[in-house]
N, C-alpha and C positions, 0 to 999 in steps of 0.2 A: 504494499499499500504506500503510495506517495504522500509525503508530508505536505500539508497545506500551509503555505506561508502567507501571513497577513501583512498588508502594508500598514505601517504605523499611522495612527489617526491622532492628530493633535486638536484638542477642543480648546478654543479660545473663549474664555468665560468672563463676563462682567460680574463681579461679586456684589453682595448686598452693600458693602461699604463704598462701592463706586470704583474700586480699583479693578485691574484686569489680571487674569491668571491663565495658565495653560495646564492641560493635562495630556500627557502622551500615553496612548493605549496601544498595546499589542494584542490584537484579538479582543478578548473581553477583559483583559488584565490591565490595570493601571501600572505603567512602567516607571514614569517619572512625572514630576509636576513642579511648577514654579508660580509664585504669586507676588503681588505688591507693585504691579506695573501701572503707570499712569495712563497708558493708552493700549488699544488692541495691537497697534503696530509695535510698541515696546514689548508686549508679551510675545508676539510672533518672533521678534528678533532675539529675545531671551531664550525662547525654546530652541531656535536654530543654533545659537551659541552653545547651549548645553548639550545638544544631541548631534551636531554635524559630524562628529568623528565616528559615530556609530551607524548612521543611516544615510543612504544616498538620497532618498526622497521621503517626504512625509505629506500625507493628505491633511489639509487644514479644514476644520469645521468651525465656523464662527457661530456663536450662540449669543443671543442678546443679553441674557442675564443668568446667573447661577442661583441655585437654591429655590427656584419657584416651584 
């Protein structure tokens, strides 16, 4: 049976405090996360800085708010 590889999914979230965060998932598992960013662009850049040495590409999913 061939192993199924999932593309990493990065969820860009706006927190209840108004800051931005990211969560990187591999399949259904949370792999890594970061928080405390002023904008969604800053969160995306932070995610790439933290993960670029491990992944060639990441699917980005923008979500309007977290915790609703």
